[in-house]
N, C-alpha and C positions, 0 to 999 in steps of 0.2 A: 178752310179750303173745301170746296165741293169734292166729295169722294165718290166711289163707285155708285152708291144708291142715288145720289143727287144727279149725276150725269146720266145714269140709266133712266131716271124719271124724265129728264128732259128729252132724251132720245125717243122714248116711247111716245111722247106727245107730238114730237116733230114728224113722226113717220107718216102722218097724213099728208105731208108735202112730197112724198116720193112720187115721181112722175112729173112734177112741176119743172119748169125751165127757169133758169136765172136770167132775168132781164137786165139786171145791173148789179154790180158789186161795188159798193161805195166805201172806200177806205178813208176814214177821217183822220186817223193817226197812223202815219207810215211806220213809226217805230214799233208798232205792235206786230209787224211782220217779222217772224223769227227765221223763216227759211223760204226761199223763192226759187223752186225748181222749174217753174213756168211763170209767164207773165200773167198778172191778175186779169188783164184784159181778155184772156182766153176763156174766162168763165162765162162771158156773155153768150147766151143762147144754149148753154150746156144743160142737159137734163139730169136731174137728181135720180140716180138709180137705186141708191140705198142710203140710209142714215143709221149709223151704228156707233157703238162705244168700244174703245180699247183702253183698258185701265181707266184713267181719269180723262182721257181724250175723247172729244166729240168728232166724228168722222163723217164727211159727206163724200159718197162715192159718185163720181160723175162720168158721163160718157167720155170717150177718147182716153180712158185710163188716167183721168186726173182726179186728185183727191184734195179736198179742202178740209183742214184739220184745225180744231180750236182746243185750247186749254184754258180753263177758267181761273187758274191761279188761286189767289187767296180770296178775292172779292168779286170774281166775275159772275155775270149773268148772261144767259142766252135765251131769249124769249121771242115770241112772235106776236104781231099785232095785225089787224086786218083793216086795210083801206085807209090807214091814217099814218101821218108822219110823227116821228118821235124826235124831240129835241132835248138834249141832255149833254152837258160838257163831258160826261164820262162814257158816252157812246163812242166807240172807236171804229165800228164797221156796221154796215147795213147791207142785207141781201134782199133785193127786190125780186119777187117771183111773179110769174105770169098768172098765178091763181089769186091775185089780190092780197097776198100775204107778204108782210115785211118781217124779216128776221133781224134781230138786234143783238149785237155783241157789246156788252157794257162791262167795264172793269175799272173802278175808281183807283185801285192801287197799282194797276198795270203790271202785275206779276204773271198774267196770262199771256196768250199769244195766238198768232195765226200762222199757219204753215201752208204753203202751196207745194204739194208733193206729187211726184210721179211714181216713185218706187216706195210704195207703202210698206212692203215687207221689210225693206232695209230700214225704213224710218222707225219701225216698231221692234226691230230685232233685239233690242236690249231689254224689253219688258218681260217680266216673269209670267207665269201662268195666270189665267183668269180664275179667281176663286169660286165662281159659280159654274165653271165649265166642267165637263166630265173628266178631263185629264187632271183636274185638281183633286187628287185622291189623298187619303190619309197616309198612304205610302209615300207620296211626293212630299207631303208636309214633314213626315219623319225624316226623309232624305235631306231636306234643307235645314232641319233643326239639329240633326245629329252632329256630334263633335264640335259644336259651336258654343263657345263660352259667353258670347254676347247675350244680353237680356232678350228674352223671347219677344218682347214688344218691338225691339229694334228690327228684328227679322221680319215681323209682320208688316212693318212699314217700308221695308226694302222693296222698291218697285222692280228691281231686277230679279227678285225671287217670286213675289206675288204682286200682281198689278191691280191697283184700285183701292186698296185699304189705306185709310188714313187714321189720324189720331182718335177720332170719335169711335169708329167701328172696331178698332183694335182694342180700346179700353172695354167696350161693351162685350166683345167676343171673349176676352180673357176673364171678365167677370162671370159670364154665362158658363164658362168652362171651369171656374173655380181655381184659376191660376194667376198668381201675382205677376204683374208686368215686368218686374225686375228679376224674375227667376232666370237662371242660366238656361238657354235653349236645350243644351245637352242633358240637363237634369230631368227633363220630362220623360216619363215612362210611356209605354204603349197605350195604356188606358187614357192617360192625360192627353196624348196626341190625338187620339180618336175623338175625345170630348171637344178638344179645341177645333178640330176639323169640322165637326158638326156645328159648333157654336158660331164659327166664322160664317158658314153658309146660312145658318138660321138668322143671324143678326142682319146680314146683308139683305136677305129676302124681306125681313121686317122693315128695314129702312126704305126699301123700294115700295112696299105695301103702303107705308105712310107718307110717300112722296118726298122723302128726304128730310134732313134736319136743318131748321132755320134758327139761327141765333141772331144774326144781324143781316148779312148780305145775301145769302142764297135765296133764290126764287126759282120756281119751275118754269116750264116753257110758256105758261100762261101768265108769268110774272106774279105768281101767287106763292105764299109761304108753304113750306113743308110742314109736317106734323109730328115727325119722329122725336123732336125735342121733348114732347110730352110723354114719351115712353122710355126715355133713357134711365138706366139703372144706376150708373156711376159717373159718366162723363158730365163735367160741369156741376157736379153735386157735392163739391168739397164741403166737409163738415156737416152735411145733412145726414139724417139717419139712413142707414142701409135699409132697403125695402124688404130685406129678408130677415136680418138679425137685429136691426135697430142701432147698431154701432155706427159711429160717425164715419163717413167716407173720407179716406185719406188721399193725399196728393203728394207726389214727388216728381222730380225731374229726371228723365231718362233720355240720354242723347240729346239734351237741350229742349225736350218737349215735356209738358206737364202730363202726368199720368194719374188717373183716378182709379181707386180700387178700395175694396173692403178688406181690412186687415184680418177680419175674422172668417169671412167666407172664402177668401182666396189664399192659397198656400203655395 
C-alpha cells in the first residue's frame, strides 16, 4: 500500500497543475466512488487551487469549496500524461485538464477510492497527527504510547493516532530506533521514545527523498518506480543478513501483518 512518502512524492510532482481547470472528469467505474457530497458534473470548469496530502489521501482543493479526494488502496497509481489517451482495464477515472495534461487513477485491486467532499474538516476529523508536522512532537508520541499494552508497531499503524505510516516505514523506523516491533508501547522509556520520534521523521524524509518504495504496484506521478526499496534495512529482507550486525533478519506477525526486525540490534 502506498504510504506517506509515496503519496507525498505524487503530490509534489502534481503541484505543477495548480491553477489548471478541469475540462472533464471521466468516471469509468462508478463503484470506485466512496462518497458523493456533490455531483461529479460540478467539477467541470473548476480551478485547482491546491494539491496536498493528508495521511495517505491525495486531495485536490477546488474553487467553490469543493474537494476531490483519492486513496490509492493496496495497488493504486495516480499519474499524469501529456496530450495522449491511456487505455487500460484497470483505469477507473481520468481528469482532463486545460493544460493538455491527463490525470489517471488506476487501481487493479480496487481497494482505493474517490470521494467528492464539501466538508473536508469533517472528512478528516478521525485522522491522527501528521508525523512530519510541527505538532508531532516526542511529547505527543509519549502521550499516545503511555499506558498502552499493545505492541508499539500496532500504534504506529493506527491512523487515528498518527496518519500516513504503514508497514514499510513502521518497520524501518523501529529498526532505526533499535526497538522491537512487538515491544509493549508502555515499556518504552523517555530515551527510546525520543529515538523513535527522530527515526520516524528521518525514515519518512528518506522515503520521500528516494521517491517512495516500489516492490510491484507503486509508481510516482510520472508513472515511474520509486527507489527507496534499494535502501531498506529490514522490511522485505527476511533471513538476509542485518546490515549492521550480520545476523539474519527475523519476521513475525503482529496484528495480522508481517513485521521485519533484527533480533540483535532491536530490543
